[in-house]
C-alpha positions in Angstrom: 32.6 2.3 8.1 32.1 1.4 11.7 29.6 -1.0 13.2 26.7 0.1 15.4 24.6 -1.6 18.1 20.9 -1.2 18.1 17.9 -2.8 19.9 15.9 -2.9 16.7 16.8 -2.5 13.0 13.9 -1.9 10.6 14.6 -2.7 7.0 12.6 -0.5 4.7 11.9 3.3 4.7 8.5 3.2 3.2 5.4 4.3 5.0 4.9 1.1 7.0 8.6 1.0 8.1 8.5 4.6 9.2 5.1 4.2 11.0 6.5 1.2 12.8 9.6 3.1 13.9 7.4 6.0 15.1 5.1 3.6 17.1 8.0 1.8 18.7 9.8 5.1 19.8 6.7 6.9 21.1 5.0 4.0 22.8 4.0 3.8 26.5 1.2 1.7 28.0 -1.2 4.5 27.1 0.4 5.4 23.8 1.4 8.6 22.2 3.8 10.0 24.9 7.5 10.8 24.7 10.0 7.9 24.3 11.3 8.1 27.8 8.7 7.3 30.4 8.4 8.9 33.8 9.9 5.7 35.3 13.1 6.4 33.4 12.8 3.4 31.1 15.7 3.2 28.7 15.2 4.7 25.2 15.0 2.1 22.5 18.0 2.3 20.2 16.4 2.0 16.7 17.6 2.4 13.1 15.7 2.4 9.9 17.7 1.1 6.9 16.5 2.3 3.5 18.1 0.9 0.3 17.5 4.0 -1.8 18.7 7.6 -1.5 15.2 8.8 -0.3 12.4 7.6 1.9 9.2 6.1 0.4 10.8 5.6 -3.0 8.6 2.7 -4.3 5.1 1.6 -3.3 4.5 4.6 -1.0 5.8 7.2 -3.4 4.0 5.9 -6.4 0.4 5.4 -5.2 -2.6 7.5 -6.0 -2.8 9.1 -2.5 -6.2 7.8 -1.5 -7.2 7.5 2.1 -9.3 4.3 1.8 -12.6 3.8 3.7 -12.4 0.1 4.4 -15.3 -0.8 2.0 -13.7 -3.7 0.2 -12.2 -5.8 2.9 -13.6 -9.0 4.5 -15.0 -8.1 7.9 -12.7 -9.2 10.7 -9.6 -9.4 8.4 -6.4 -7.5 9.2 -7.1 -5.2 6.2 -10.6 -4.3 7.4 -9.7 -3.7 11.0 -6.5 -1.8 10.3 -8.0 0.2 7.5 -10.9 1.4 9.5 -8.8 2.3 12.6 -5.9 3.6 10.5 -8.1 5.8 8.3 -9.3 7.9 11.3 -5.8 7.9 12.8 -4.5 9.2 9.4 -7.1 12.0 9.3 -6.1 13.0 12.9 -2.4 12.8 12.2 -2.8 15.0 9.1 -4.8 17.6 11.0 -2.3 17.6 13.9 0.7 18.1 11.6 -0.9 20.4 9.0 -0.5 17.9 6.2 -2.9 18.8 3.3 -5.7 16.3 3.1 -9.4 16.1 2.3 -12.2 13.8 3.2 -14.0 14.2 -0.1 -15.8 10.9 -0.5 -16.0 8.6 -3.5 -18.5 7.0 -5.9 -18.5 3.3 -6.7 -20.4 2.8 -9.9 -22.1 -0.3 -11.5 -22.4 0.0 -15.2 -24.2 -3.2 -15.9 -26.8 -5.5 -14.3 -24.1 -8.2 -13.9 -22.3 -5.9 -11.4 -25.2 -5.4 -9.1 -24.6 -8.6 -7.0 -21.0 -7.5 -6.4 -22.2 -3.9 -5.6 -24.6 -5.4 -3.0 -21.8 -7.4 -1.4 -19.7 -4.2 -1.2 -22.6 -2.4 0.5 -22.9 -5.2 3.0 -19.2 -5.2 3.7 -19.2 -1.5 4.2 -21.9 -1.7 6.8 -20.2 -4.7 8.5 -17.0 -2.6 8.7 -18.8 0.2 10.4 -19.0 2.7 7.5 -21.8 5.1 8.5 -23.4 7.3 5.9 -23.0 5.0 2.9 -25.7 5.9 0.5 -27.1 3.5 -2.1 -27.7 5.2 -5.4 -30.2 4.0 -8.0 -30.3 5.3 -11.5 -28.3 7.9 -13.4 -30.0 10.9 -11.7 -28.9 9.8 -8.2 -25.4 9.1 -9.5 -25.1 12.4 -11.1 -25.9 14.2 -7.9 -22.3 13.4 -6.9 -20.6 13.1 -10.3 -22.5 15.0 -13.1 -20.6 13.3 -16.0 -20.7 9.7 -14.8 -22.5 6.8 -16.5 -24.0 3.9 -14.7 -27.1 2.2 -13.4 -26.4 2.1 -9.6 -23.7 2.9 -7.1 -22.5 3.6 -3.6 -21.5 6.9 -2.2 -18.8 6.4 0.5 -18.2 9.6 2.5 -15.1 8.3 4.5 -12.7 8.2 1.5 -10.2 11.0 1.2 -6.9 12.1 -0.5 -3.5 13.0 0.8 0.2 12.9 -0.3 1.7 9.8 1.4 5.3 10.9 0.7 4.6 14.0 2.8 3.1 11.8 5.5 6.2 9.5 5.5 8.5 12.5 5.7 6.6 13.7 8.8 6.8 10.2 10.3 10.6 10.4 9.7 10.8 13.8 11.4 9.1 12.4 14.5 11.4 9.3 14.5 14.4 11.6 14.6 12.8 13.7 17.3 12.1 10.6 19.4 15.8 9.5 19.1 15.7 7.1 16.2 18.1 7.0 13.3 17.4 6.8 9.6 20.1 5.6 7.2 19.6 6.1 3.4 21.6 4.2 0.8 21.8 1.3 3.1 20.6 -1.7 1.1 20.9 -4.9 3.2 23.0 -7.5 1.3 23.6 -10.1 4.0 22.2 -11.2 7.3 23.7 -13.4 10.0 21.6 -14.3 13.0 23.6 -15.6 15.9 20.6 -15.9 18.2 21.7 -13.1 20.5 22.6 -10.7 17.8 21.7 -10.0 14.2 24.5 -8.8 12.0 23.4 -6.9 8.9 25.7 -6.2 6.0 24.6 -3.0 4.3 25.9 -0.7 1.6 26.6 1.9 4.4 28.5 -0.5 6.7 27.8 -3.3 9.2 24.9 -2.9 11.6 24.5 -5.0 14.7 21.0 -5.3 16.2 19.3 -7.5 18.8 16.1 -7.6 16.8 14.9 -7.0 13.2 11.7 -5.9 11.6 11.4 -6.5 7.8 9.3 -3.9 6.1 11.1 -4.3 2.7 8.0 -4.2 0.5 8.9 -5.5 -2.9 12.0 -7.3 -1.5 10.3 -8.6 1.7 10.3 -12.2 0.8 14.0 -12.1 -0.2 14.9 -10.4 3.1 13.0 -13.1 5.0 14.9 -15.8 3.2 18.1 -14.0 3.8 17.2 -14.1 7.5 16.7 -17.8 7.4 12.8 -17.5 7.5 10.7 -19.4 4.9 8.0 -16.9 3.9 5.9 -19.6 2.3 4.9 -17.2 -0.5 6.6 -15.1 -3.2 6.3 -11.5 -4.1 5.2 -11.0 -7.7 5.3 -7.4 -9.0 2.3 -5.9 -10.8 2.8 -2.5 -12.4 -0.1 0.0 -12.2 0.1 2.6 -14.9 -1.7 6.0 -14.8 -3.0 8.5 -17.3 -3.7 12.1 -16.2 -6.6 14.3 -17.5 -5.5 17.4 -19.3 -6.3 20.6 -17.5 -9.3 21.5 -19.6 -11.0 18.2 -18.8 -10.4 18.0 -15.1 -14.0 19.3 -14.5 -15.3 16.0 -15.7 -14.4 14.5 -12.3 -15.4 16.1 -9.0 -13.7 13.7 -6.6 -13.1 10.0 -6.9 -15.0 7.6 -9.2 -14.4 3.8 -9.0 -15.9 0.8 -10.9 -17.2 -2.3 -9.1 -14.1 -4.4 -8.8 -13.7 -7.9 -10.0 -14.0 -10.0 -6.8 -11.5 -12.6 -8.2 -8.6 -10.1 -7.9 -7.2 -7.8 -5.1 -7.2 -4.9 -7.6 -9.8 -2.1 -7.8 -9.9 -1.6 -11.6 -9.1 1.6 -13.4 -10.7 4.6 -11.7 -10.5 8.4 -11.4 -8.7 10.1 -8.5 -8.6 13.8 -7.8 -5.1 14.5 -6.3 -4.5 16.6 -3.2 -2.0 18.9 -5.0 -4.2 19.3 -8.1 -5.0 17.3 -11.2 -6.9 14.1 -11.8 -5.3 10.7 -12.3 -6.9 7.8 -14.3 -5.9 4.3 -13.6 -4.1 2.1 -12.6 -4.2 -1.1 -14.5 -2.5 -4.2 -13.1 0.0 -5.7 -15.5 2.7 -8.2 -14.6 6.1 -6.4 -14.3 9.4 -7.8 -15.5 11.2 -6.2 -12.6 10.3 -5.7 -9.0 11.0 -2.0 -9.3 9.9 -1.9 -12.9 8.1 1.3 -13.6 8.2 1.2 -17.4 7.7 -1.3 -20.2 11.5 -1.4 -20.7 12.5 -2.2 -17.1 13.6 -5.8 -17.1 15.4 -7.9 -14.5 16.3 -11.4 -15.5 16.8 -12.3 -11.9 13.3 -11.2 -11.0 11.8 -12.9 -14.0 13.6 -16.2 -13.3 12.5 -16.0 -9.7 8.8 -16.0 -10.4 9.3 -18.1 -13.5 10.6 -21.0 -11.4 7.8 -20.6 -8.8 5.0 -23.1 -9.2 2.5 -20.7 -7.7 3.1 -18.3 -10.6 2.2 -20.8 -13.3 -0.9 -21.9 -11.4 -2.0 -18.3 -11.3 -1.1 -17.8 -14.9 -3.0 -20.8 -16.2 -6.1 -19.7 -14.2 -6.0 -16.0 -15.2 -4.2 -15.9 -18.5 -7.1 -14.1 -20.3 -7.1 -11.3 -17.7 -3.3 -11.1 -18.0 -3.3 -10.8 -21.7 -6.0 -8.1 -21.5 -3.9 -6.1 -19.0 -0.8 -6.3 -21.3 -2.9 -5.1 -24.3 -4.3 -2.2 -22.3 -0.8 -1.4 -21.0 0.5 -0.9 -24.6 -2.7 0.5 -26.1 -4.0 3.9 -25.2 -7.3 3.4 -27.0 -7.9 0.2 -24.9 -7.1 2.1 -21.7 -9.4 5.0 -22.6 -12.1 2.5 -23.6 -12.1 1.1 -20.0 -12.2 4.7 -18.6 -15.1 5.6 -20.8 -17.3 3.0 -19.2 -17.4 5.5 -16.3 -17.0 8.7 -18.2 -18.4 8.4 -21.7 -17.5 12.0 -22.6 -13.8 11.2 -22.2 -11.7 11.1 -25.4 -8.2 9.9 -26.1 -6.9 13.5 -26.5 -8.3 14.3 -23.0 -5.6 12.2 -21.2 -1.9 11.7 -21.4 0.4 9.1 -19.9 1.5 9.9 -16.3 3.4 7.9 -13.7 3.3 4.2 -12.6 3.7 2.2 -9.5 4.5 -1.4 -8.7 2.4 -3.4 -6.3 4.3 -6.0 -4.2 1.6 -8.8 -4.5 2.2 -11.9 -2.5 1.4 -15.1 -4.3 0.7 -18.4 -2.5 2.2 -21.8 -3.7 -1.3 -22.8 -4.9 -1.5 -19.8 -7.2 -3.8 -17.7 -5.0 -3.1 -14.0 -4.7 -2.7 -13.3 -1.0 -5.7 -11.1 -0.1 -5.0 -10.1 3.5 -1.9 -8.6 5.2 0.6 -11.3 6.1 3.0 -10.9 9.0 5.3 -13.6 10.4 6.7 -13.4 13.9 9.7 -15.2 15.3 11.7 -14.8 18.6 13.7 -11.8 17.5 12.2 -10.9 14.1 8.9 -9.7 12.6 8.5 -10.0 8.8 5.8 -7.9 7.0 5.3 -10.0 3.9 2.1 -8.7 2.3 1.1 -5.1 2.9 -0.3 -3.7 -0.3 -3.2 -1.2 -0.4 -4.7 -0.1 2.0 -1.3 -0.3 3.9 -0.7 3.5 3.5 -4.1 4.4 4.8 -3.7 1.9 7.7 0.0 2.6 8.3 -0.4 4.1 11.8 -2.6 1.2 12.9 -0.2 -1.4 11.3 2.7 0.3 13.0 1.1 0.0 16.3 0.3 -3.7 15.7 3.9 -4.4 14.7 5.1 -2.6 17.8 2.9 -4.9 20.0 4.4 -7.9 18.3 7.9 -6.5 18.9 7.1 -5.9 22.6 5.9 -9.5 22.9 8.8 -11.1 21.0 11.7 -8.8 21.7 11.3 -8.3 25.5 11.1 -4.5 25.1 8.7 -3.9 28.0 
């Protein structure tokens, strides 16, 4: 293999890595124009390094395909700002490139009086984040105007939510990266990094890569890549598997669009819900169970290295001691179909065990702080010649175009590109 020289190497070919590459290659002061400006500015030499044999193989390729509205996130946070901006950018991008998508709206349902205060806070956040047209629903009759089979006492209808196939979106990003002069290397897992100050030397499975600057969008491996680069991420990635069931064809009529519960405010997870998919079918889930491997999509996927890594992390045990009851409940629901269906029946009481079958699973790269807190917002670290994206779970796919532009701004500032 021969070495290569690049201005920027991006580690990770998921949706955030590819959106960042696209933003860097197409940027001008006004944005969205070809990579070579009228002034003849030199084209950025950029490579994306993906460890697997395809793009978007992990978080991007295993999510439920929801275009999130921005309802849940603290006003002013990176998640809120980028989700709201990125949502509309995603809809425009899909329309421009003929990617199937639908702005179908969703229903958030409170099933008990205890959930009403949290529902009220969601409504307040939605308005604070600029979501126009949110409708407060009171009583079963108003709920069933949107979802005829749902159960609950109150809810919110959120019209901005939609559905799409994010693997198809990522593939289109990659096509544009190629058209703009970028390079994408598959089967190029980074195994070593040497930063000389003026140059970063990356040892990869496809050969040595030399770059002046680096952007880490490695998702489930982002903290390890940061440490490999000599950067202390001050957190650790802990994998949580989200498992899905799918409604049998004969029962898909029970769900018109998307039905969500009121989430537990203690956790950055949304609870098991129903999602109509853009290519047909209805998914039910996901749960949020601790995985024994960072890319562990089944009960039997185990990595001793990954388990030892979080087992030796003090933040993990602080989290476990605080939330052990929830953790045991998630494990039980993971192995018990009746328990999973029971959770689903809170929203759809007509659902029966025979109406669903096991489907796929995804793994969420959840950053965990040393004090045991689950990192709630996006977390990005900047250095002189590196940017490390350390926490970018949902709604990162929705917000990918906006996040990519933000990272491109950081690169311009730190890398001397402009």
